[in-house]
PDB file with SEQRES, HELIX, SHEET and CRYST1 records, atoms N, CA, C and O in Angstrom:
SEQRES   1 A   84  MET ASP GLU LEU VAL GLU PHE ASN ASN SER LEU ILE GLU          
SEQRES   2 A   84  GLU VAL ALA ALA GLU ALA SER ALA SER GLY ILE SER ARG          
SEQRES   3 A   84  ALA ASP ALA PHE PHE LYS ARG MET ALA ALA LEU LEU GLU          
SEQRES   4 A   84  ALA GLU GLY GLU ILE ALA THR ALA ASP ARG VAL THR PHE          
SEQRES   5 A   84  LEU ALA SER SER GLN GLY ARG THR VAL ARG LEU ASP GLY          
SEQRES   6 A   84  ILE GLY GLY GLU PRO ASP GLN ILE SER SER ASP ASN ALA          
SEQRES   7 A   84  PHE PRO LEU GLN VAL LEU                                      
HELIX    1 AA1 ASP A    2  SER A   22  1                                  21    
HELIX    2 AA2 ARG A   26  ALA A   40  1                                  15    
HELIX    3 AA3 PRO A   70  GLN A   72  5                                   3    
SHEET    1 AA1 2 THR A  46  SER A  56  0                                        
SHEET    2 AA1 2 ARG A  59  GLY A  68 -1                                        
CRYST1    1.000    1.000    1.000  90.00  90.00  90.00 P 1           1          
ATOM      1  N   MET A   1       0.817  -1.191   0.000  1.00  0.00           N  
ATOM      2  CA  MET A   1       0.000   0.000   0.000  1.00  0.00           C  
ATOM      3  C   MET A   1       0.866   1.262   0.000  1.00  0.00           C  
ATOM      4  O   MET A   1       0.481   2.286  -0.565  1.00  0.00           O  
ATOM      5  N   ASP A   2       2.040   1.181   0.640  1.00  0.00           N  
ATOM      6  CA  ASP A   2       2.936   2.332   0.673  1.00  0.00           C  
ATOM      7  C   ASP A   2       3.368   2.743  -0.730  1.00  0.00           C  
ATOM      8  O   ASP A   2       3.529   3.933  -1.000  1.00  0.00           O  
ATOM      9  N   GLU A   3       3.559   1.775  -1.627  1.00  0.00           N  
ATOM     10  CA  GLU A   3       3.955   2.090  -2.997  1.00  0.00           C  
ATOM     11  C   GLU A   3       2.865   2.872  -3.716  1.00  0.00           C  
ATOM     12  O   GLU A   3       3.158   3.796  -4.475  1.00  0.00           O  
ATOM     13  N   LEU A   4       1.621   2.508  -3.483  1.00  0.00           N  
ATOM     14  CA  LEU A   4       0.504   3.206  -4.103  1.00  0.00           C  
ATOM     15  C   LEU A   4       0.402   4.633  -3.582  1.00  0.00           C  
ATOM     16  O   LEU A   4       0.154   5.561  -4.352  1.00  0.00           O  
ATOM     17  N   VAL A   5       0.588   4.809  -2.296  1.00  0.00           N  
ATOM     18  CA  VAL A   5       0.562   6.145  -1.698  1.00  0.00           C  
ATOM     19  C   VAL A   5       1.708   6.981  -2.253  1.00  0.00           C  
ATOM     20  O   VAL A   5       1.515   8.153  -2.578  1.00  0.00           O  
ATOM     21  N   GLU A   6       2.880   6.403  -2.363  1.00  0.00           N  
ATOM     22  CA  GLU A   6       4.037   7.111  -2.924  1.00  0.00           C  
ATOM     23  C   GLU A   6       3.788   7.498  -4.375  1.00  0.00           C  
ATOM     24  O   GLU A   6       4.092   8.619  -4.782  1.00  0.00           O  
ATOM     25  N   PHE A   7       3.231   6.567  -5.162  1.00  0.00           N  
ATOM     26  CA  PHE A   7       2.929   6.861  -6.557  1.00  0.00           C  
ATOM     27  C   PHE A   7       1.934   8.011  -6.645  1.00  0.00           C  
ATOM     28  O   PHE A   7       2.112   8.927  -7.447  1.00  0.00           O  
ATOM     29  N   ASN A   8       0.893   7.966  -5.831  1.00  0.00           N  
ATOM     30  CA  ASN A   8      -0.125   9.009  -5.842  1.00  0.00           C  
ATOM     31  C   ASN A   8       0.486  10.365  -5.480  1.00  0.00           C  
ATOM     32  O   ASN A   8       0.243  11.361  -6.162  1.00  0.00           O  
ATOM     33  N   ASN A   9       1.262  10.398  -4.428  1.00  0.00           N  
ATOM     34  CA  ASN A   9       1.897  11.654  -4.017  1.00  0.00           C  
ATOM     35  C   ASN A   9       2.842  12.183  -5.087  1.00  0.00           C  
ATOM     36  O   ASN A   9       2.884  13.387  -5.344  1.00  0.00           O  
ATOM     37  N   SER A  10       3.598  11.289  -5.709  1.00  0.00           N  
ATOM     38  CA  SER A  10       4.509  11.682  -6.776  1.00  0.00           C  
ATOM     39  C   SER A  10       3.742  12.243  -7.971  1.00  0.00           C  
ATOM     40  O   SER A  10       4.127  13.264  -8.541  1.00  0.00           O  
ATOM     41  N   LEU A  11       2.663  11.577  -8.341  1.00  0.00           N  
ATOM     42  CA  LEU A  11       1.843  12.042  -9.470  1.00  0.00           C  
ATOM     43  C   LEU A  11       1.268  13.424  -9.184  1.00  0.00           C  
ATOM     44  O   LEU A  11       1.294  14.301 -10.048  1.00  0.00           O  
ATOM     45  N   ILE A  12       0.751  13.618  -7.979  1.00  0.00           N  
ATOM     46  CA  ILE A  12       0.190  14.920  -7.607  1.00  0.00           C  
ATOM     47  C   ILE A  12       1.257  16.010  -7.696  1.00  0.00           C  
ATOM     48  O   ILE A  12       0.995  17.091  -8.223  1.00  0.00           O  
ATOM     49  N   GLU A  13       2.444  15.737  -7.189  1.00  0.00           N  
ATOM     50  CA  GLU A  13       3.536  16.713  -7.235  1.00  0.00           C  
ATOM     51  C   GLU A  13       3.955  17.016  -8.667  1.00  0.00           C  
ATOM     52  O   GLU A  13       4.173  18.177  -9.016  1.00  0.00           O  
ATOM     53  N   GLU A  14       4.070  15.980  -9.502  1.00  0.00           N  
ATOM     54  CA  GLU A  14       4.480  16.174 -10.894  1.00  0.00           C  
ATOM     55  C   GLU A  14       3.441  16.972 -11.672  1.00  0.00           C  
ATOM     56  O   GLU A  14       3.794  17.850 -12.460  1.00  0.00           O  
ATOM     57  N   VAL A  15       2.166  16.673 -11.456  1.00  0.00           N  
ATOM     58  CA  VAL A  15       1.101  17.405 -12.149  1.00  0.00           C  
ATOM     59  C   VAL A  15       1.089  18.861 -11.690  1.00  0.00           C  
ATOM     60  O   VAL A  15       0.925  19.767 -12.507  1.00  0.00           O  
ATOM     61  N   ALA A  16       1.262  19.088 -10.397  1.00  0.00           N  
ATOM     62  CA  ALA A  16       1.304  20.460  -9.874  1.00  0.00           C  
ATOM     63  C   ALA A  16       2.472  21.231 -10.480  1.00  0.00           C  
ATOM     64  O   ALA A  16       2.321  22.394 -10.854  1.00  0.00           O  
ATOM     65  N   ALA A  17       3.631  20.591 -10.579  1.00  0.00           N  
ATOM     66  CA  ALA A  17       4.808  21.240 -11.162  1.00  0.00           C  
ATOM     67  C   ALA A  17       4.581  21.549 -12.638  1.00  0.00           C  
ATOM     68  O   ALA A  17       4.931  22.632 -13.108  1.00  0.00           O  
ATOM     69  N   GLU A  18       4.003  20.612 -13.363  1.00  0.00           N  
ATOM     70  CA  GLU A  18       3.709  20.832 -14.782  1.00  0.00           C  
ATOM     71  C   GLU A  18       2.723  21.983 -14.958  1.00  0.00           C  
ATOM     72  O   GLU A  18       2.896  22.823 -15.841  1.00  0.00           O  
ATOM     73  N   ALA A  19       1.697  22.023 -14.125  1.00  0.00           N  
ATOM     74  CA  ALA A  19       0.706  23.094 -14.203  1.00  0.00           C  
ATOM     75  C   ALA A  19       1.359  24.451 -13.946  1.00  0.00           C  
ATOM     76  O   ALA A  19       1.108  25.422 -14.660  1.00  0.00           O  
ATOM     77  N   SER A  20       2.189  24.498 -12.928  1.00  0.00           N  
ATOM     78  CA  SER A  20       2.867  25.749 -12.580  1.00  0.00           C  
ATOM     79  C   SER A  20       3.816  26.198 -13.690  1.00  0.00           C  
ATOM     80  O   SER A  20       3.836  27.373 -14.057  1.00  0.00           O  
ATOM     81  N   ALA A  21       4.595  25.268 -14.218  1.00  0.00           N  
ATOM     82  CA  ALA A  21       5.560  25.598 -15.268  1.00  0.00           C  
ATOM     83  C   ALA A  21       4.886  26.019 -16.566  1.00  0.00           C  
ATOM     84  O   ALA A  21       5.406  26.855 -17.304  1.00  0.00           O  
ATOM     85  N   SER A  22       3.721  25.432 -16.838  1.00  0.00           N  
ATOM     86  CA  SER A  22       3.022  25.714 -18.098  1.00  0.00           C  
ATOM     87  C   SER A  22       1.993  26.820 -17.976  1.00  0.00           C  
ATOM     88  O   SER A  22       1.474  27.303 -18.982  1.00  0.00           O  
ATOM     89  N   GLY A  23       1.695  27.222 -16.750  1.00  0.00           N  
ATOM     90  CA  GLY A  23       0.691  28.261 -16.553  1.00  0.00           C  
ATOM     91  C   GLY A  23      -0.728  27.782 -16.827  1.00  0.00           C  
ATOM     92  O   GLY A  23      -1.586  28.561 -17.243  1.00  0.00           O  
ATOM     93  N   ILE A  24      -0.972  26.484 -16.588  1.00  0.00           N  
ATOM     94  CA  ILE A  24      -2.304  25.931 -16.790  1.00  0.00           C  
ATOM     95  C   ILE A  24      -2.827  25.389 -15.465  1.00  0.00           C  
ATOM     96  O   ILE A  24      -2.075  25.258 -14.499  1.00  0.00           O  
ATOM     97  N   SER A  25      -4.117  25.075 -15.427  1.00  0.00           N  
ATOM     98  CA  SER A  25      -4.691  24.547 -14.197  1.00  0.00           C  
ATOM     99  C   SER A  25      -4.199  23.125 -13.945  1.00  0.00           C  
ATOM    100  O   SER A  25      -3.737  22.444 -14.861  1.00  0.00           O  
ATOM    101  N   ARG A  26      -4.304  22.693 -12.712  1.00  0.00           N  
ATOM    102  CA  ARG A  26      -3.935  21.315 -12.379  1.00  0.00           C  
ATOM    103  C   ARG A  26      -4.836  20.327 -13.108  1.00  0.00           C  
ATOM    104  O   ARG A  26      -4.376  19.269 -13.537  1.00  0.00           O  
ATOM    105  N   ALA A  27      -6.111  20.663 -13.250  1.00  0.00           N  
ATOM    106  CA  ALA A  27      -7.036  19.779 -13.963  1.00  0.00           C  
ATOM    107  C   ALA A  27      -6.611  19.617 -15.417  1.00  0.00           C  
ATOM    108  O   ALA A  27      -6.641  18.513 -15.961  1.00  0.00           O  
ATOM    109  N   ASP A  28      -6.214  20.724 -16.045  1.00  0.00           N  
ATOM    110  CA  ASP A  28      -5.755  20.649 -17.434  1.00  0.00           C  
ATOM    111  C   ASP A  28      -4.463  19.839 -17.540  1.00  0.00           C  
ATOM    112  O   ASP A  28      -4.302  19.034 -18.457  1.00  0.00           O  
ATOM    113  N   ALA A  29      -3.548  20.056 -16.598  1.00  0.00           N  
ATOM    114  CA  ALA A  29      -2.277  19.325 -16.615  1.00  0.00           C  
ATOM    115  C   ALA A  29      -2.501  17.829 -16.409  1.00  0.00           C  
ATOM    116  O   ALA A  29      -1.853  17.008 -17.057  1.00  0.00           O  
ATOM    117  N   PHE A  30      -3.423  17.471 -15.503  1.00  0.00           N  
ATOM    118  CA  PHE A  30      -3.718  16.060 -15.264  1.00  0.00           C  
ATOM    119  C   PHE A  30      -4.340  15.428 -16.507  1.00  0.00           C  
ATOM    120  O   PHE A  30      -3.943  14.334 -16.909  1.00  0.00           O  
ATOM    121  N   PHE A  31      -5.309  16.108 -17.117  1.00  0.00           N  
ATOM    122  CA  PHE A  31      -5.940  15.565 -18.317  1.00  0.00           C  
ATOM    123  C   PHE A  31      -4.907  15.378 -19.427  1.00  0.00           C  
ATOM    124  O   PHE A  31      -4.881  14.341 -20.091  1.00  0.00           O  
ATOM    125  N   LYS A  32      -4.061  16.383 -19.624  1.00  0.00           N  
ATOM    126  CA  LYS A  32      -3.038  16.313 -20.669  1.00  0.00           C  
ATOM    127  C   LYS A  32      -2.103  15.121 -20.445  1.00  0.00           C  
ATOM    128  O   LYS A  32      -1.766  14.396 -21.381  1.00  0.00           O  
ATOM    129  N   ARG A  33      -1.696  14.934 -19.200  1.00  0.00           N  
ATOM    130  CA  ARG A  33      -0.773  13.833 -18.878  1.00  0.00           C  
ATOM    131  C   ARG A  33      -1.425  12.469 -19.074  1.00  0.00           C  
ATOM    132  O   ARG A  33      -0.829  11.578 -19.678  1.00  0.00           O  
ATOM    133  N   MET A  34      -2.643  12.302 -18.566  1.00  0.00           N  
ATOM    134  CA  MET A  34      -3.322  11.011 -18.680  1.00  0.00           C  
ATOM    135  C   MET A  34      -3.703  10.705 -20.131  1.00  0.00           C  
ATOM    136  O   MET A  34      -3.606   9.559 -20.571  1.00  0.00           O  
ATOM    137  N   ALA A  35      -4.127  11.707 -20.858  1.00  0.00           N  
ATOM    138  CA  ALA A  35      -4.467  11.502 -22.264  1.00  0.00           C  
ATOM    139  C   ALA A  35      -3.234  11.079 -23.054  1.00  0.00           C  
ATOM    140  O   ALA A  35      -3.309  10.172 -23.882  1.00  0.00           O  
ATOM    141  N   ALA A  36      -2.107  11.727 -22.805  1.00  0.00           N  
ATOM    142  CA  ALA A  36      -0.865  11.370 -23.497  1.00  0.00           C  
ATOM    143  C   ALA A  36      -0.449   9.941 -23.169  1.00  0.00           C  
ATOM    144  O   ALA A  36       0.010   9.203 -24.041  1.00  0.00           O  
ATOM    145  N   LEU A  37      -0.612   9.558 -21.909  1.00  0.00           N  
ATOM    146  CA  LEU A  37      -0.270   8.192 -21.499  1.00  0.00           C  
ATOM    147  C   LEU A  37      -1.163   7.173 -22.209  1.00  0.00           C  
ATOM    148  O   LEU A  37      -0.666   6.170 -22.724  1.00  0.00           O  
ATOM    149  N   LEU A  38      -2.465   7.418 -22.241  1.00  0.00           N  
ATOM    150  CA  LEU A  38      -3.387   6.491 -22.900  1.00  0.00           C  
ATOM    151  C   LEU A  38      -3.143   6.423 -24.409  1.00  0.00           C  
ATOM    152  O   LEU A  38      -3.230   5.354 -25.013  1.00  0.00           O  
ATOM    153  N   GLU A  39      -2.836   7.573 -25.009  1.00  0.00           N  
ATOM    154  CA  GLU A  39      -2.527   7.588 -26.443  1.00  0.00           C  
ATOM    155  C   GLU A  39      -1.236   6.817 -26.719  1.00  0.00           C  
ATOM    156  O   GLU A  39      -1.171   6.035 -27.667  1.00  0.00           O  
ATOM    157  N   ALA A  40      -0.218   7.034 -25.898  1.00  0.00           N  
ATOM    158  CA  ALA A  40       1.067   6.359 -26.091  1.00  0.00           C  
ATOM    159  C   ALA A  40       0.937   4.843 -25.946  1.00  0.00           C  
ATOM    160  O   ALA A  40       1.641   4.093 -26.622  1.00  0.00           O  
ATOM    161  N   GLU A  41       0.053   4.396 -25.079  1.00  0.00           N  
ATOM    162  CA  GLU A  41      -0.158   2.960 -24.860  1.00  0.00           C  
ATOM    163  C   GLU A  41      -1.126   2.354 -25.877  1.00  0.00           C  
ATOM    164  O   GLU A  41      -1.375   1.149 -25.862  1.00  0.00           O  
ATOM    165  N   GLY A  42      -1.670   3.194 -26.759  1.00  0.00           N  
ATOM    166  CA  GLY A  42      -2.583   2.699 -27.786  1.00  0.00           C  
ATOM    167  C   GLY A  42      -3.985   2.409 -27.297  1.00  0.00           C  
ATOM    168  O   GLY A  42      -4.757   1.735 -27.979  1.00  0.00           O  
ATOM    169  N   GLU A  43      -4.325   2.918 -26.108  1.00  0.00           N  
ATOM    170  CA  GLU A  43      -5.662   2.687 -25.567  1.00  0.00           C  
ATOM    171  C   GLU A  43      -6.706   3.555 -26.251  1.00  0.00           C  
ATOM    172  O   GLU A  43      -7.851   3.140 -26.428  1.00  0.00           O  
ATOM    173  N   ILE A  44      -6.303   4.769 -26.637  1.00  0.00           N  
ATOM    174  CA  ILE A  44      -7.179   5.680 -27.364  1.00  0.00           C  
ATOM    175  C   ILE A  44      -6.386   6.306 -28.501  1.00  0.00           C  
ATOM    176  O   ILE A  44      -5.163   6.423 -28.431  1.00  0.00           O  
ATOM    177  N   ALA A  45      -7.094   6.703 -29.544  1.00  0.00           N  
ATOM    178  CA  ALA A  45      -6.420   7.346 -30.677  1.00  0.00           C  
ATOM    179  C   ALA A  45      -6.315   8.847 -30.477  1.00  0.00           C  
ATOM    180  O   ALA A  45      -5.340   9.470 -30.897  1.00  0.00           O  
ATOM    181  N   THR A  46      -7.308   9.421 -29.843  1.00  0.00           N  
ATOM    182  CA  THR A  46      -7.333  10.865 -29.639  1.00  0.00           C  
ATOM    183  C   THR A  46      -7.924  11.185 -28.277  1.00  0.00           C  
ATOM    184  O   THR A  46      -8.607  10.362 -27.668  1.00  0.00           O  
ATOM    185  N   ALA A  47      -7.650  12.388 -27.814  1.00  0.00           N  
ATOM    186  CA  ALA A  47      -8.267  12.901 -26.603  1.00  0.00           C  
ATOM    187  C   ALA A  47      -8.380  14.411 -26.751  1.00  0.00           C  
ATOM    188  O   ALA A  47      -7.420  15.086 -27.121  1.00  0.00           O  
ATOM    189  N   ASP A  48      -9.549  14.922 -26.461  1.00  0.00           N  
ATOM    190  CA  ASP A  48      -9.794  16.360 -26.575  1.00  0.00           C  
ATOM    191  C   ASP A  48     -10.312  16.884 -25.247  1.00  0.00           C  
ATOM    192  O   ASP A  48     -11.195  16.287 -24.631  1.00  0.00           O  
ATOM    193  N   ARG A  49      -9.761  17.994 -24.819  1.00  0.00           N  
ATOM    194  CA  ARG A  49     -10.182  18.615 -23.563  1.00  0.00           C  
ATOM    195  C   ARG A  49     -11.458  19.394 -23.818  1.00  0.00           C  
ATOM    196  O   ARG A  49     -11.476  20.326 -24.622  1.00  0.00           O  
ATOM    197  N   VAL A  50     -12.496  19.020 -23.151  1.00  0.00           N  
ATOM    198  CA  VAL A  50     -13.769  19.737 -23.180  1.00  0.00           C  
ATOM    199  C   VAL A  50     -14.266  19.816 -21.741  1.00  0.00           C  
ATOM    200  O   VAL A  50     -13.866  19.011 -20.899  1.00  0.00           O  
ATOM    201  N   THR A  51     -15.111  20.755 -21.464  1.00  0.00           N  
ATOM    202  CA  THR A  51     -15.674  20.840 -20.123  1.00  0.00           C  
ATOM    203  C   THR A  51     -17.188  20.881 -20.196  1.00  0.00           C  
ATOM    204  O   THR A  51     -17.772  21.551 -21.048  1.00  0.00           O  
ATOM    205  N   PHE A  52     -17.800  20.160 -19.296  1.00  0.00           N  
ATOM    206  CA  PHE A  52     -19.251  20.121 -19.179  1.00  0.00           C  
ATOM    207  C   PHE A  52     -19.569  19.876 -17.714  1.00  0.00           C  
ATOM    208  O   PHE A  52     -18.989  18.991 -17.085  1.00  0.00           O  
ATOM    209  N   LEU A  53     -20.476  20.648 -17.182  1.00  0.00           N  
ATOM    210  CA  LEU A  53     -20.897  20.495 -15.799  1.00  0.00           C  
ATOM    211  C   LEU A  53     -22.392  20.725 -15.739  1.00  0.00           C  
ATOM    212  O   LEU A  53     -22.884  21.766 -16.173  1.00  0.00           O  
ATOM    213  N   ALA A  54     -23.113  19.759 -15.204  1.00  0.00           N  
ATOM    214  CA  ALA A  54     -24.563  19.883 -15.090  1.00  0.00           C  
ATOM    215  C   ALA A  54     -25.029  19.252 -13.792  1.00  0.00           C  
ATOM    216  O   ALA A  54     -24.462  18.266 -13.321  1.00  0.00           O  
ATOM    217  N   SER A  55     -26.063  19.833 -13.227  1.00  0.00           N  
ATOM    218  CA  SER A  55     -26.653  19.299 -12.002  1.00  0.00           C  
ATOM    219  C   SER A  55     -28.149  19.141 -12.186  1.00  0.00           C  
ATOM    220  O   SER A  55     -28.804  19.948 -12.847  1.00  0.00           O  
ATOM    221  N   SER A  56     -28.671  18.090 -11.590  1.00  0.00           N  
ATOM    222  CA  SER A  56     -30.108  17.843 -11.618  1.00  0.00           C  
ATOM    223  C   SER A  56     -30.468  16.981 -10.423  1.00  0.00           C  
ATOM    224  O   SER A  56     -29.819  15.969 -10.160  1.00  0.00           O  
ATOM    225  N   GLN A  57     -31.469  17.369  -9.724  1.00  0.00           N  
ATOM    226  CA  GLN A  57     -31.984  16.613  -8.590  1.00  0.00           C  
ATOM    227  C   GLN A  57     -30.884  16.273  -7.581  1.00  0.00           C  
ATOM    228  O   GLN A  57     -30.832  15.160  -7.059  1.00  0.00           O  
ATOM    229  N   GLY A  58     -30.018  17.232  -7.318  1.00  0.00           N  
ATOM    230  CA  GLY A  58     -28.973  17.045  -6.327  1.00  0.00           C  
ATOM    231  C   GLY A  58     -27.779  16.228  -6.780  1.00  0.00           C  
ATOM    232  O   GLY A  58     -26.900  15.930  -5.972  1.00  0.00           O  
ATOM    233  N   ARG A  59     -27.727  15.862  -8.043  1.00  0.00           N  
ATOM    234  CA  ARG A  59     -26.600  15.087  -8.569  1.00  0.00           C  
ATOM    235  C   ARG A  59     -25.877  15.928  -9.617  1.00  0.00           C  
ATOM    236  O   ARG A  59     -26.488  16.710 -10.345  1.00  0.00           O  
ATOM    237  N   THR A  60     -24.567  15.744  -9.671  1.00  0.00           N  
ATOM    238  CA  THR A  60     -23.749  16.516 -10.600  1.00  0.00           C  
ATOM    239  C   THR A  60     -22.984  15.587 -11.520  1.00  0.00           C  
ATOM    240  O   THR A  60     -22.474  14.549 -11.101  1.00  0.00           O  
ATOM    241  N   VAL A  61     -22.915  15.981 -12.780  1.00  0.00           N  
ATOM    242  CA  VAL A  61     -22.123  15.257 -13.774  1.00  0.00           C  
ATOM    243  C   VAL A  61     -21.072  16.227 -14.294  1.00  0.00           C  
ATOM    244  O   VAL A  61     -21.384  17.360 -14.663  1.00  0.00           O  
ATOM    245  N   ARG A  62     -19.833  15.775 -14.319  1.00  0.00           N  
ATOM    246  CA  ARG A  62     -18.729  16.593 -14.814  1.00  0.00           C  
ATOM    247  C   ARG A  62     -17.990  15.805 -15.881  1.00  0.00           C  
ATOM    248  O   ARG A  62     -17.633  14.645 -15.673  1.00  0.00           O  
ATOM    249  N   LEU A  63     -17.762  16.435 -17.019  1.00  0.00           N  
ATOM    250  CA  LEU A  63     -17.020  15.833 -18.117  1.00  0.00           C  
ATOM    251  C   LEU A  63     -15.827  16.729 -18.396  1.00  0.00           C  
ATOM    252  O   LEU A  63     -15.983  17.929 -18.621  1.00  0.00           O  
ATOM    253  N   ASP A  64     -14.629  16.142 -18.381  1.00  0.00           N  
ATOM    254  CA  ASP A  64     -13.412  16.922 -18.596  1.00  0.00           C  
ATOM    255  C   ASP A  64     -12.822  16.746 -19.982  1.00  0.00           C  
ATOM    256  O   ASP A  64     -12.019  17.572 -20.414  1.00  0.00           O  
ATOM    257  N   GLY A  65     -13.194  15.704 -20.680  1.00  0.00           N  
ATOM    258  CA  GLY A  65     -12.641  15.489 -22.002  1.00  0.00           C  
ATOM    259  C   GLY A  65     -13.268  14.274 -22.651  1.00  0.00           C  
ATOM    260  O   GLY A  65     -13.963  13.484 -22.012  1.00  0.00           O  
ATOM    261  N   ILE A  66     -13.005  14.151 -23.923  1.00  0.00           N  
ATOM    262  CA  ILE A  66     -13.490  13.000 -24.673  1.00  0.00           C  
ATOM    263  C   ILE A  66     -12.332  12.418 -25.465  1.00  0.00           C  
ATOM    264  O   ILE A  66     -11.368  13.113 -25.785  1.00  0.00           O  
ATOM    265  N   GLY A  67     -12.439  11.154 -25.770  1.00  0.00           N  
ATOM    266  CA  GLY A  67     -11.392  10.524 -26.549  1.00  0.00           C  
ATOM    267  C   GLY A  67     -11.785   9.116 -26.906  1.00  0.00           C  
ATOM    268  O   GLY A  67     -12.793   8.596 -26.429  1.00  0.00           O  
ATOM    269  N   GLY A  68     -10.999   8.517 -27.731  1.00  0.00           N  
ATOM    270  CA  GLY A  68     -11.269   7.146 -28.109  1.00  0.00           C  
ATOM    271  C   GLY A  68     -10.950   6.885 -29.557  1.00  0.00           C  
ATOM    272  O   GLY A  68     -10.041   7.478 -30.139  1.00  0.00           O  
ATOM    273  N   GLU A  69     -11.710   5.995 -30.115  1.00  0.00           N  
ATOM    274  CA  GLU A  69     -11.556   5.598 -31.507  1.00  0.00           C  
ATOM    275  C   GLU A  69     -12.823   6.005 -32.255  1.00  0.00           C  
ATOM    276  O   GLU A  69     -13.840   5.318 -32.151  1.00  0.00           O  
ATOM    277  N   PRO A  70     -12.786   7.100 -33.003  1.00  0.00           N  
ATOM    278  CA  PRO A  70     -14.000   7.556 -33.683  1.00  0.00           C  
ATOM    279  C   PRO A  70     -14.653   6.500 -34.572  1.00  0.00           C  
ATOM    280  O   PRO A  70     -15.864   6.545 -34.788  1.00  0.00           O  
ATOM    281  N   ASP A  71     -13.884   5.566 -35.084  1.00  0.00           N  
ATOM    282  CA  ASP A  71     -14.463   4.538 -35.956  1.00  0.00           C  
ATOM    283  C   ASP A  71     -15.164   3.436 -35.168  1.00  0.00           C  
ATOM    284  O   ASP A  71     -15.711   2.511 -35.768  1.00  0.00           O  
ATOM    285  N   GLN A  72     -15.161   3.514 -33.831  1.00  0.00           N  
ATOM    286  CA  GLN A  72     -15.829   2.509 -33.015  1.00  0.00           C  
ATOM    287  C   GLN A  72     -17.278   2.878 -32.679  1.00  0.00           C  
ATOM    288  O   GLN A  72     -17.946   2.151 -31.944  1.00  0.00           O  
ATOM    289  N   ILE A  73     -17.760   3.992 -33.207  1.00  0.00           N  
ATOM    290  CA  ILE A  73     -19.148   4.370 -32.965  1.00  0.00           C  
ATOM    291  C   ILE A  73     -20.041   3.351 -33.661  1.00  0.00           C  
ATOM    292  O   ILE A  73     -19.895   3.092 -34.856  1.00  0.00           O  
ATOM    293  N   SER A  74     -20.955   2.785 -32.905  1.00  0.00           N  
ATOM    294  CA  SER A  74     -21.808   1.726 -33.445  1.00  0.00           C  
ATOM    295  C   SER A  74     -22.953   2.309 -34.264  1.00  0.00           C  
ATOM    296  O   SER A  74     -23.145   3.524 -34.313  1.00  0.00           O  
ATOM    297  N   SER A  75     -23.704   1.429 -34.901  1.00  0.00           N  
ATOM    298  CA  SER A  75     -24.813   1.865 -35.754  1.00  0.00           C  
ATOM    299  C   SER A  75     -25.892   2.615 -34.980  1.00  0.00           C  
ATOM    300  O   SER A  75     -26.640   3.397 -35.567  1.00  0.00           O  
ATOM    301  N   ASP A  76     -25.983   2.388 -33.661  1.00  0.00           N  
ATOM    302  CA  ASP A  76     -26.973   3.123 -32.869  1.00  0.00           C  
ATOM    303  C   ASP A  76     -26.352   4.354 -32.190  1.00  0.00           C  
ATOM    304  O   ASP A  76     -26.883   4.864 -31.204  1.00  0.00           O  
ATOM    305  N   ASN A  77     -25.220   4.821 -32.734  1.00  0.00           N  
ATOM    306  CA  ASN A  77     -24.508   6.012 -32.271  1.00  0.00           C  
ATOM    307  C   ASN A  77     -23.973   5.891 -30.845  1.00  0.00           C  
ATOM    308  O   ASN A  77     -23.760   6.909 -30.186  1.00  0.00           O  
ATOM    309  N   ALA A  78     -23.752   4.679 -30.359  1.00  0.00           N  
ATOM    310  CA  ALA A  78     -23.137   4.489 -29.044  1.00  0.00           C  
ATOM    311  C   ALA A  78     -21.630   4.630 -29.188  1.00  0.00           C  
ATOM    312  O   ALA A  78     -21.039   4.160 -30.160  1.00  0.00           O  
ATOM    313  N   PHE A  79     -21.022   5.277 -28.214  1.00  0.00           N  
ATOM    314  CA  PHE A  79     -19.578   5.507 -28.239  1.00  0.00           C  
ATOM    315  C   PHE A  79     -18.991   4.941 -26.955  1.00  0.00           C  
ATOM    316  O   PHE A  79     -19.500   5.230 -25.872  1.00  0.00           O  
ATOM    317  N   PRO A  80     -17.938   4.145 -27.046  1.00  0.00           N  
ATOM    318  CA  PRO A  80     -17.318   3.612 -25.834  1.00  0.00           C  
ATOM    319  C   PRO A  80     -16.834   4.743 -24.926  1.00  0.00           C  
ATOM    320  O   PRO A  80     -16.206   5.691 -25.399  1.00  0.00           O  
ATOM    321  N   LEU A  81     -17.116   4.652 -23.658  1.00  0.00           N  
ATOM    322  CA  LEU A  81     -16.772   5.695 -22.703  1.00  0.00           C  
ATOM    323  C   LEU A  81     -15.566   5.273 -21.875  1.00  0.00           C  
ATOM    324  O   LEU A  81     -15.503   4.147 -21.381  1.00  0.00           O  
ATOM    325  N   GLN A  82     -14.613   6.187 -21.728  1.00  0.00           N  
ATOM    326  CA  GLN A  82     -13.461   5.926 -20.872  1.00  0.00           C  
ATOM    327  C   GLN A  82     -13.500   6.949 -19.739  1.00  0.00           C  
ATOM    328  O   GLN A  82     -13.582   8.152 -19.987  1.00  0.00           O  
ATOM    329  N   VAL A  83     -13.443   6.482 -18.532  1.00  0.00           N  
ATOM    330  CA  VAL A  83     -13.504   7.348 -17.365  1.00  0.00           C  
ATOM    331  C   VAL A  83     -12.151   7.345 -16.683  1.00  0.00           C  
ATOM    332  O   VAL A  83     -11.605   6.289 -16.364  1.00  0.00           O  
ATOM    333  N   LEU A  84     -11.613   8.539 -16.460  1.00  0.00           N  
ATOM    334  CA  LEU A  84     -10.328   8.673 -15.761  1.00  0.00           C  
ATOM    335  C   LEU A  84     -10.588   9.147 -14.363  1.00  0.00           C  
ATOM    336  O   LEU A  84      -9.649   9.330 -13.588  1.00  0.00           O  
TER     337      LEU A  84                                                      
END                                                                             
């Protein structure tokens, strides 16, 4: 468990440093880093930063970006969802 805590702390520090150096928010830096990692590993072909926030009946949905394989959209317009 200590390794996981160390990894988490290291990731938080690296993302904070990247955000500070680039003049972007931590959320943007985290999305950029994770999207690049997923693209490099071939998990997704593209990733685009978008923001969406909506609330209804006391529940909130937040979307920070979209990505995937555009050619995987099925005939009923379903798109595979990846949650980070």
